[in-house]
C-alpha positions in Angstrom: 7.8 -11.5 6.0 9.9 -8.9 5.2 8.7 -5.1 4.6 8.7 -4.5 0.4 10.3 -1.5 -1.0 9.1 1.0 -2.9 11.0 2.5 -6.2 9.9 5.3 -7.1 11.5 8.0 -9.8 15.0 10.2 -9.4 16.0 7.2 -7.0 14.1 7.2 -3.6 13.2 4.0 -2.3 10.9 3.6 0.9 9.1 1.0 2.4 5.5 0.1 0.9 4.4 -0.1 4.8 6.0 3.2 4.5 3.9 4.4 0.9 0.3 3.1 2.6 0.9 4.7 6.8 0.9 7.8 4.7 -2.1 6.3 2.6 -4.0 5.2 4.9 -4.0 8.5 6.8 -4.4 10.8 3.2 -8.0 8.9 3.2 -8.7 9.4 6.9 -7.9 13.8 5.8 -5.0 14.4 8.5 -2.6 15.9 6.7 1.6 15.9 7.9 3.3 19.5 7.9 7.0 19.0 8.5 9.1 21.4 10.5 12.3 23.1 10.5 13.4 20.1 11.8 12.5 17.4 10.0 9.5 16.3 12.6 6.9 15.1 11.2 3.5 17.0 12.7 0.5 15.8 11.6 -2.6 17.3 12.0 -5.7 16.7 13.1 -3.5 14.3 15.8 -7.0 13.7 17.7 -7.6 10.9 14.2 -4.4 8.8 15.3 -4.5 5.5 16.7 -1.6 4.2 19.1 0.0 2.3 15.8 -0.2 5.2 13.9 2.4 7.0 15.9 4.3 4.2 15.8 4.3 4.1 12.6 5.1 7.8 12.1 7.5 7.0 14.8 9.1 3.5 13.1 9.0 6.0 9.4 10.0 9.5 9.7 13.0 9.3 7.9 10.4 7.7 4.8 7.9 10.0 5.6 10.0 13.1 5.1 11.2 12.1 1.8 8.4 10.8 0.7 6.1 13.8 1.6 9.3 16.3 0.0 8.5 14.0 -3.1 5.4 14.6 -3.2 6.3 17.7 -3.3 8.5 18.8 -5.7 5.7 16.8 -8.5 2.6 19.7 -7.3 4.8 21.8 -8.6 6.2 19.8 -12.8 4.1 18.7 -15.2 5.5 17.3 -17.5 8.6 18.4 -16.7 7.5 22.1 -16.9 7.8 24.2 -13.3 3.8 24.8 -12.8 1.9 28.1 -10.5 -0.1 26.1 -9.0 -1.8 29.5 -6.8 
């Protein structure tokens, strides 16, 4: 069975598997930083399983795009920029 896709506003399309992985990591309080070179830096790394590491490698591009998408949403509310400080 192939992985289904998730279509987000603005045209971003990612695999459902990437969305599930990001949701699972967030649920377990693993934060993912994107470095300047677009590498993923999960913290705390000690909470990662081998399966998580495989998923991070397999879906790196999608996760970078998804995290950037989510970060942009945090700063907009109904089309207006919102100061979240």
